[in-house]
C-alpha positions as CSV (number, residue, x, y, z in Angstrom):
1,X,8.1,19.1,-0.9
2,X,5.4,20.0,1.6
3,X,6.1,22.3,4.5
4,X,3.4,22.4,7.3
5,X,2.3,24.6,10.1
6,X,4.9,22.9,12.3
7,X,7.6,25.1,10.8
8,X,5.7,28.3,10.5
9,X,7.5,29.8,13.5
10,X,10.8,29.7,11.5
11,X,11.8,32.6,9.3
12,X,11.5,32.3,5.5
13,X,15.3,32.2,5.2
14,X,15.6,29.4,7.7
15,X,12.8,27.5,6.0
16,X,14.4,28.0,2.6
17,X,17.8,26.9,3.8
18,X,16.5,23.8,5.4
19,X,14.3,23.0,2.4
20,X,17.3,23.2,0.1
21,X,19.3,20.9,2.5
22,X,16.4,18.4,2.4
23,X,16.2,18.7,-1.4
24,X,19.9,18.0,-1.7
25,X,19.7,14.9,0.6
26,X,16.7,13.6,-1.3
27,X,18.3,14.3,-4.7
28,X,21.5,12.5,-3.8
29,X,19.6,9.6,-2.4
30,X,17.5,9.3,-5.5
31,X,20.6,9.1,-7.6
32,X,21.4,5.7,-6.1
33,X,19.8,2.7,-7.7
34,X,17.9,0.0,-5.7
35,X,20.3,-1.8,-3.3
36,X,20.0,-5.0,-5.3
37,X,21.0,-3.2,-8.5
38,X,23.7,-1.4,-6.6
39,X,25.4,-4.6,-5.5
40,X,25.0,-6.1,-9.0
41,X,26.8,-3.0,-10.4
42,X,29.5,-3.1,-7.7
43,X,30.2,-6.7,-8.5
44,X,30.4,-6.0,-12.2
45,X,32.6,-2.9,-11.5
46,X,34.9,-5.0,-9.4
47,X,35.6,-7.3,-12.3
48,X,36.6,-4.4,-14.5
49,X,38.7,-2.7,-11.8
50,X,40.5,-6.0,-11.1
51,X,41.4,-6.2,-14.8
52,X,42.8,-2.7,-14.8
53,X,44.7,-3.1,-11.5
54,X,46.0,-6.5,-12.5
55,X,47.2,-5.1,-15.8
56,X,48.9,-2.2,-13.9
57,X,50.5,-4.7,-11.5
58,X,49.2,-2.9,-8.4
59,X,50.6,-4.5,-5.2
60,X,51.4,-3.8,-1.5
61,X,53.6,-5.4,1.0
62,X,51.8,-7.8,3.3
63,X,51.9,-6.4,6.9
64,X,50.2,-9.4,8.6
65,X,52.3,-11.1,11.3
66,X,51.8,-14.5,9.6
67,X,53.3,-13.3,6.3
68,X,57.0,-13.7,5.5
69,X,59.0,-10.4,5.2
70,X,58.8,-8.9,1.8
71,X,55.7,-10.9,0.8
72,X,53.6,-8.8,-1.7
73,X,49.9,-8.8,-2.1
74,X,49.1,-8.4,-5.8
75,X,45.8,-7.4,-7.5
76,X,44.3,-10.4,-9.1
77,X,42.4,-9.9,-12.4
78,X,39.0,-11.5,-13.0
79,X,39.0,-10.4,-16.6
80,X,40.7,-13.5,-18.0
81,X,39.8,-17.2,-18.6
82,X,40.7,-18.1,-15.0
83,X,38.6,-15.3,-13.6
84,X,35.6,-16.3,-15.7
85,X,35.9,-19.9,-14.5
86,X,36.0,-18.7,-10.8
87,X,33.0,-16.5,-11.2
88,X,30.8,-19.0,-13.0
89,X,32.0,-22.0,-10.9
90,X,31.4,-20.3,-7.6
91,X,28.2,-18.4,-8.2
92,X,26.1,-20.8,-6.1
93,X,28.7,-21.4,-3.4
94,X,29.3,-17.7,-2.9
95,X,25.5,-17.4,-2.2
96,X,24.9,-20.4,0.0
97,X,28.1,-19.9,2.0
98,X,27.6,-16.2,2.7
99,X,27.7,-16.1,6.5
100,X,24.7,-13.8,7.2
101,X,22.2,-15.8,5.0
102,X,21.8,-19.0,7.1
103,X,21.8,-17.3,10.5
104,X,19.1,-14.8,9.5
105,X,16.9,-17.5,8.0
106,X,17.2,-19.7,11.1
107,X,16.6,-16.9,13.6
108,X,13.6,-15.7,11.6
109,X,12.0,-19.1,11.8
110,X,11.6,-18.6,15.5
111,X,10.7,-14.9,15.3
112,X,8.0,-15.7,12.8
113,X,6.2,-18.0,15.3
114,X,6.3,-15.3,18.0
115,X,5.0,-12.7,15.5
116,X,2.3,-14.9,14.0
117,X,1.1,-15.9,17.5
118,X,0.6,-12.2,18.4
119,X,3.2,-12.4,21.3
120,X,5.3,-9.5,20.0
121,X,2.4,-7.2,19.5
122,X,0.9,-8.0,22.9
123,X,4.3,-7.4,24.6
124,X,4.5,-3.9,23.1
125,X,0.9,-3.0,24.0
126,X,1.4,-4.4,27.5
127,X,4.5,-2.2,28.0
128,X,3.0,1.0,26.6
129,X,-0.6,0.8,27.7
130,X,0.1,-0.2,31.3
131,X,2.8,2.4,31.9
132,X,1.9,5.3,34.4
133,X,0.8,8.4,32.5
134,X,3.9,10.4,33.5
135,X,6.1,7.6,32.2
136,X,4.3,7.0,28.9
137,X,7.0,8.7,26.9
138,X,9.7,6.6,28.5
139,X,7.6,3.5,27.9
140,X,7.0,4.3,24.2
141,X,10.7,4.9,23.5
142,X,11.8,1.8,25.5
143,X,9.2,-0.4,23.7
144,X,10.5,0.9,20.4
145,X,14.0,-0.2,21.3
146,X,12.8,-3.6,22.5
147,X,10.7,-4.1,19.3
148,X,13.9,-4.2,17.3
149,X,14.0,-7.9,17.9
150,X,11.4,-8.0,15.1
151,X,11.7,-4.5,13.6
152,X,8.7,-4.7,11.3
153,X,6.5,-5.1,14.3
154,X,7.8,-1.9,15.8
155,X,7.1,0.1,12.7
156,X,3.7,-1.4,11.9
157,X,2.3,-1.7,15.5
158,X,4.1,0.6,17.9
159,X,4.4,3.8,15.8
160,X,0.6,4.2,15.1
161,X,-0.2,2.9,18.6
162,X,2.0,5.6,20.1
163,X,0.2,8.3,18.2
164,X,-3.2,7.0,19.4
165,X,-2.0,6.9,23.0
166,X,-0.7,10.5,23.0
167,X,-3.9,11.7,21.4
168,X,-6.0,9.9,24.0
169,X,-3.9,11.6,26.7
170,X,-4.5,15.0,25.2
171,X,-0.9,15.2,23.8
172,X,0.2,15.7,20.3
173,X,-0.1,12.4,18.4
174,X,2.8,13.2,16.1
175,X,5.1,13.6,19.2
176,X,4.1,10.0,20.3
177,X,4.8,8.7,16.8
178,X,8.2,10.5,16.8
179,X,9.1,9.0,20.1
180,X,8.2,5.5,18.9
181,X,10.1,6.0,15.6
182,X,13.1,7.3,17.5
183,X,13.1,4.2,19.6
184,X,12.5,1.7,16.8
185,X,14.8,3.1,14.2
186,X,17.1,5.5,15.9
187,X,17.8,2.9,18.6
188,X,18.1,0.1,16.1
189,X,21.4,-1.0,17.6
190,X,20.3,-0.9,21.2
191,X,18.4,-3.8,22.8
192,X,18.3,-6.1,25.9
193,X,17.8,-9.1,23.7
194,X,19.6,-10.4,20.6
195,X,17.7,-10.0,17.3
196,X,18.1,-11.0,13.7
197,X,20.3,-8.0,12.9
198,X,23.0,-9.3,15.3
199,X,23.9,-12.5,13.5
200,X,23.5,-10.7,10.2
201,X,26.0,-8.0,11.0
202,X,28.3,-10.5,12.7
203,X,28.4,-12.7,9.6
204,X,29.3,-9.7,7.4
205,X,32.0,-8.7,9.9
206,X,33.4,-12.2,10.0
207,X,33.7,-12.2,6.2
208,X,35.6,-8.9,6.3
209,X,37.8,-9.8,9.3
210,X,38.9,-13.0,7.5
211,X,40.6,-10.9,4.8
212,X,43.2,-10.3,7.5
213,X,42.8,-13.3,9.8
214,X,41.2,-16.4,8.0
215,X,40.4,-18.0,11.4
216,X,38.7,-15.0,13.0
217,X,35.0,-15.3,13.8
218,X,32.6,-12.7,15.1
219,X,29.6,-14.0,17.1
220,X,26.1,-12.6,17.3
221,X,26.8,-11.6,20.9
222,X,29.7,-9.4,19.8
223,X,28.1,-6.1,20.9
224,X,25.6,-7.4,23.5
225,X,27.0,-5.6,26.5
226,X,27.2,-2.3,24.7
227,X,23.7,-2.8,23.3
228,X,22.3,-3.3,26.8
229,X,23.8,-0.1,28.2
230,X,22.8,1.7,25.0
231,X,19.2,0.8,25.6
232,X,19.0,2.9,28.7
233,X,20.8,5.8,27.1
234,X,18.6,5.8,24.0
235,X,15.4,5.6,26.2
236,X,16.5,8.5,28.4
237,X,17.7,10.7,25.6
238,X,14.7,9.9,23.3
239,X,12.3,10.7,26.2
240,X,13.9,14.0,27.1
241,X,14.1,15.1,23.4
242,X,10.4,14.3,23.0
243,X,9.3,16.1,26.2
244,X,11.5,19.2,26.0
245,X,12.1,19.7,22.2
246,X,9.8,17.9,19.9
247,X,6.5,18.2,21.8
248,X,6.9,22.0,22.5
249,X,7.9,22.6,18.9
250,X,4.8,20.8,17.6
251,X,2.6,22.8,19.9
252,X,-1.2,22.1,20.6
253,X,-2.6,19.6,18.2
254,X,-5.2,20.8,15.7
255,X,-7.3,17.8,14.5
256,X,-8.9,19.7,11.6
257,X,-6.5,18.2,9.1
258,X,-6.8,14.7,10.5
259,X,-8.3,11.6,9.0
260,X,-11.5,11.1,11.1
261,X,-10.7,7.4,11.6
262,X,-7.6,8.1,13.7
263,X,-9.6,10.2,16.1
264,X,-11.4,7.1,17.3
265,X,-9.4,5.7,20.2
266,X,-11.0,2.2,19.9
267,X,-7.8,1.0,18.2
268,X,-6.0,1.2,21.6
269,X,-7.5,-2.0,22.7
270,X,-6.0,-3.0,26.1
271,X,-4.8,-6.6,26.7
272,X,-7.8,-8.9,27.4
273,X,-7.7,-11.8,29.9
274,X,-6.6,-14.3,27.3
275,X,-3.7,-12.1,26.2
276,X,-2.6,-11.5,29.7
277,X,-2.8,-15.2,30.5
278,X,-0.8,-15.8,27.3
279,X,1.9,-13.5,28.4
280,X,2.1,-15.3,31.7
281,X,2.5,-18.6,29.8
282,X,5.1,-17.0,27.6
283,X,7.0,-16.0,30.8
284,X,7.0,-19.6,31.9
285,X,8.4,-20.4,28.5
286,X,11.2,-17.9,29.1
287,X,12.0,-19.6,32.4
288,X,12.0,-23.0,30.8
289,X,14.5,-21.9,28.1
290,X,16.6,-20.2,30.7
291,X,16.6,-23.4,32.9
292,X,17.6,-25.5,29.9
293,X,20.5,-23.1,29.1
294,X,21.6,-23.2,32.7
295,X,21.6,-27.0,32.8
296,X,23.7,-27.2,29.6
297,X,26.1,-24.4,30.5
298,X,26.6,-23.9,34.2
299,X,27.5,-27.4,35.7
300,X,31.0,-28.8,35.3
301,X,30.9,-31.0,32.2
302,X,27.9,-29.1,30.8
303,X,27.3,-30.0,27.1
304,X,27.6,-26.3,26.0
305,X,30.3,-25.3,28.5
306,X,33.7,-24.6,27.1
307,X,35.7,-27.6,28.5
308,X,39.0,-25.7,28.3
309,X,37.7,-22.6,30.2
310,X,37.5,-22.5,33.9
311,X,36.1,-20.1,36.5
312,X,34.5,-17.0,35.2
313,X,35.8,-17.6,31.7
314,X,33.5,-20.6,31.0
315,X,31.2,-18.4,28.9
316,X,33.9,-17.1,26.5
317,X,32.4,-16.1,23.2
318,X,34.4,-18.8,21.5
319,X,32.7,-21.5,23.6
320,X,30.0,-23.9,22.4
321,X,27.1,-21.8,23.9
322,X,27.8,-18.6,22.0
323,X,28.7,-20.6,18.9
324,X,25.1,-21.9,19.1
325,X,23.5,-18.5,19.9
326,X,21.5,-18.4,16.7
327,X,19.9,-21.7,17.5
328,X,19.0,-20.3,21.0
329,X,17.3,-17.3,19.4
330,X,15.3,-19.7,17.3
331,X,14.3,-21.9,20.3
332,X,13.5,-18.8,22.5
333,X,11.0,-17.3,20.1
334,X,9.6,-20.7,19.1
335,X,8.9,-21.7,22.7
336,X,7.5,-18.4,23.9
337,X,5.5,-17.8,20.7
338,X,3.9,-21.2,20.8
339,X,3.2,-20.9,24.6
340,X,1.4,-17.6,24.1
341,X,-0.4,-18.8,20.9
342,X,-1.8,-21.9,22.6
343,X,-3.5,-19.8,25.3
344,X,-4.9,-17.1,23.0
345,X,-5.8,-19.6,20.3
346,X,-3.5,-18.4,17.5
347,X,-1.3,-21.5,17.7
348,X,-3.6,-24.6,17.8
349,X,-1.4,-27.2,16.2
350,X,1.8,-27.8,14.2
351,X,0.3,-26.3,11.1
352,X,0.0,-22.9,12.8
353,X,3.6,-23.0,13.8
354,X,4.7,-23.9,10.3
355,X,2.6,-21.1,8.9
356,X,4.3,-18.7,11.2
357,X,7.7,-19.9,10.1
358,X,6.7,-19.8,6.4
359,X,5.2,-16.2,6.7
360,X,8.5,-15.0,8.2
361,X,10.6,-16.5,5.4
362,X,8.1,-15.1,2.9
363,X,8.9,-11.6,4.1
364,X,12.6,-12.2,3.3
365,X,12.3,-12.5,-0.4
366,X,13.9,-9.2,-1.2
367,X,16.6,-9.8,1.4
368,X,17.5,-13.2,-0.2
369,X,17.8,-11.5,-3.6
370,X,19.9,-8.8,-2.0
371,X,22.2,-11.3,-0.4
372,X,22.8,-13.1,-3.7
373,X,24.3,-10.1,-5.3
374,X,26.0,-8.9,-2.1
375,X,27.7,-12.3,-1.7
376,X,29.1,-12.1,-5.2
377,X,30.5,-8.6,-4.5
378,X,32.1,-9.7,-1.3
379,X,33.6,-12.8,-2.9
380,X,35.0,-10.8,-5.8
381,X,36.4,-8.3,-3.4
382,X,38.3,-11.1,-1.6
383,X,39.5,-12.9,-4.8
384,X,40.9,-9.8,-6.4
385,X,42.8,-8.8,-3.2
386,X,41.4,-5.3,-3.7
387,X,39.9,-5.4,-0.2
388,X,43.2,-6.1,1.3
389,X,45.1,-3.6,-0.8
390,X,42.6,-0.9,0.0
391,X,42.7,-1.7,3.7
392,X,46.5,-1.8,3.9
393,X,46.8,1.5,1.9
394,X,44.2,3.1,4.2
395,X,45.9,1.8,7.3
396,X,49.2,3.2,6.0
397,X,47.6,6.6,5.5
398,X,46.1,6.6,9.0
399,X,49.5,5.8,10.4
400,X,51.2,8.5,8.3
401,X,48.9,11.2,9.6
402,X,49.0,9.8,13.1
403,X,45.3,8.9,13.3
404,X,45.7,5.4,14.8
405,X,44.2,6.0,18.3
406,X,40.6,5.9,19.5
407,X,39.9,9.3,17.8
408,X,39.7,7.4,14.5
409,X,36.3,6.1,15.5
410,X,34.8,9.6,15.8
411,X,35.5,10.1,12.0
412,X,34.5,6.5,11.2
413,X,31.1,6.9,13.0
414,X,30.5,10.2,11.1
415,X,31.3,8.6,7.8
416,X,28.9,5.7,8.5
417,X,26.1,8.1,9.4
418,X,26.7,10.1,6.2
419,X,26.7,6.9,4.0
420,X,23.5,5.8,5.7
421,X,21.7,8.9,4.4
422,X,22.0,7.5,0.9
423,X,22.1,3.7,1.6
424,X,19.5,3.1,4.3
425,X,19.8,-0.7,4.7
426,X,22.1,-1.6,7.6
427,X,23.1,-4.9,6.1
428,X,23.6,-3.4,2.6
429,X,25.7,-0.6,3.9
430,X,27.8,-2.9,6.1
431,X,28.3,-5.3,3.2
432,X,29.8,-2.5,1.2
433,X,31.9,-0.8,3.9
434,X,33.0,-3.7,6.1
435,X,35.4,-5.3,3.6
436,X,37.3,-2.0,3.6
437,X,37.1,-0.6,7.1
438,X,37.2,-3.8,9.2
439,X,40.6,-4.9,7.8
440,X,41.9,-1.3,7.8
441,X,41.1,-0.7,11.4
442,X,42.3,-4.2,12.4
443,X,45.7,-3.3,10.9
444,X,45.9,-0.3,13.2
445,X,45.1,-2.5,16.2
446,X,41.3,-2.5,16.8
447,X,39.1,-5.6,17.0
448,X,36.3,-6.3,14.5
449,X,33.8,-6.4,17.4
450,X,34.6,-2.8,18.4
451,X,34.6,-1.7,14.8
452,X,31.2,-3.2,14.3
453,X,29.9,-1.5,17.4
454,X,31.1,1.9,16.1
455,X,29.5,1.2,12.7
456,X,26.1,0.5,14.4
457,X,26.1,3.9,16.1
458,X,26.6,5.8,12.8
459,X,24.0,3.6,11.0
460,X,21.3,4.0,13.7
461,X,21.6,7.7,14.4
462,X,20.7,8.8,10.9
463,X,18.1,6.1,10.2
464,X,15.4,8.5,11.3
465,X,16.3,11.4,9.0
466,X,16.9,9.6,5.7
467,X,14.1,9.0,3.1
468,X,16.2,6.1,1.9
469,X,15.3,4.1,5.1
470,X,12.9,1.4,3.9
471,X,10.2,2.3,6.5
472,X,10.5,6.0,6.1
473,X,7.6,6.1,3.7
474,X,5.4,4.0,6.0
475,X,6.1,6.5,8.9
476,X,5.2,9.4,6.7
477,X,1.9,7.6,5.7
478,X,1.0,7.1,9.3
479,X,1.8,10.7,10.1
480,X,-0.4,12.1,7.3
481,X,-3.4,10.5,8.8
482,X,-3.0,12.9,11.7
483,X,-2.1,15.9,9.5
484,X,-2.8,15.6,5.8
485,X,-0.2,18.4,5.1
486,X,2.6,16.6,6.9
487,X,5.5,16.3,4.4
488,X,8.9,14.8,4.1
489,X,10.6,18.0,5.2
490,X,8.5,18.2,8.4
491,X,9.2,14.6,9.3
492,X,12.9,15.0,8.9
493,X,12.8,18.3,10.9
494,X,10.8,16.6,13.6
495,X,13.3,13.7,13.9
496,X,16.5,15.7,13.4
497,X,16.8,16.6,17.2
498,X,16.8,12.9,18.0
499,X,19.5,12.2,15.4
500,X,21.7,15.0,16.8
501,X,21.4,14.1,20.5
502,X,21.6,10.3,19.8
503,X,24.9,10.9,18.0
504,X,26.4,13.1,20.7
505,X,25.4,10.9,23.6
506,X,26.1,7.6,21.9
507,X,29.6,8.6,20.8
508,X,30.4,9.8,24.3
509,X,29.0,6.5,25.7
510,X,31.1,4.5,23.2
511,X,34.4,6.3,24.2
512,X,33.6,6.1,27.9
513,X,32.6,2.4,27.8
514,X,35.4,1.1,25.5
515,X,38.4,3.4,26.0
516,X,37.9,5.1,29.4
517,X,36.3,2.3,31.5
518,X,37.9,-0.5,29.3
519,X,34.7,-2.5,29.2
520,X,34.2,-5.1,26.5
521,X,31.4,-4.4,23.9
522,X,30.2,-8.0,24.3
523,X,31.1,-11.4,25.9
524,X,34.7,-12.2,25.0
525,X,34.9,-9.3,22.7
526,X,38.4,-7.7,22.9
527,X,39.0,-4.0,22.3
528,X,42.2,-4.5,20.4
529,X,43.3,-6.9,17.7
530,X,46.7,-8.5,18.4
531,X,46.9,-10.9,15.5
């Protein structure tokens, strides 16, 4: 593993200890198979475990309010004729009915149009390049958070752009890349807008919550309020860490080890007249979509207004508007992307729109394969009752040790962050852990929406320091263009301050927002589960 000049001011002992830590993290991560293989193995393992637990007669008393006193939940074996019939007969339905699949596909159709038209790239460049010099760091981190609506764009466009901007300003380019990476990946669960990750996680949470309450549904907006306030916290903390910790640590940039191509600042092309006009037209598209929503929701008798809610409660998350939020994500990006593309010439007709949608779906090939196996694992977990048994046992343990108050989330967030070091995909990790921890924490009184918000903190804060994160290699490749000796260890060391301070401030914000101020994490999202 490469160490660079960036760590030369540390003592040999410190370097060796840190290197050994990084070696251990990388070694543990490399022990894990590909996420697809992991879910296939977990699904297979679930069959064998169910057979063992069924043979042993494992059971627990059902604590749910809807259950009759003395009702037992027994482990169901899949290692018998009935189990084989269930597996083979439901293989397809498990896949197509898996909640996150459809919502992600629909949302990505719209995002694909906005990305293909160039709207998302132009928005990021417009935010960063037009910011005052003394606010460039803030603009970079903020743009990184906003780019999470379509995360690939943030990694591919913003991170290298931020390096070029810092270099042009006489600052260390790797500090600019670190700030952008911290916004895009460290702030993955903060945003002003809803993105594709929101319906994806909400779908997984719904599947897990229904192990306890079959009627429970978690909407894409479940964490929206907390995401909005987190955006400003992430921007502030990320900017301060960049200015006062990362940039001084990197020191004065020495371009002798750089690829000559990155020293040419021509890649920082400002927005031209067409692009600016396109953004204006996209703004009109935003206003048009907002006006349509207002027309359908605000007036008495509005089509998407909850007819049973009155006053301030007409936008409850269970109402028609939030039930159709994924459709609105699709419409929003479709309209704004096409409006922008018509002006700049990237969207000339319906074929261009269709190509944008098709290209977005094409990028989801691996995700679809992952979902197939994840769906089988989640289904098996539910059929065997092992999810419920684990959750009830875990809830009983928490009650026995008295850890049933808000403090439980501190340990839960830490656990999620540690797991993320080895399983970098947010959806893959949540698909594994949600069926256990959502029911468990529901049984001690917390809502699935709050549990999901806590999970997202742990997942996001360690994204930037794990080589298992899917874009970690890409960031390293971008960085080595500015310093050919830049290695994995230096990248993790550079990003570690962001991870530490994000964790500390985000956890404090979570407890203040949810348990001190009593604010909801999203529209109609309760703090406590009273089922």
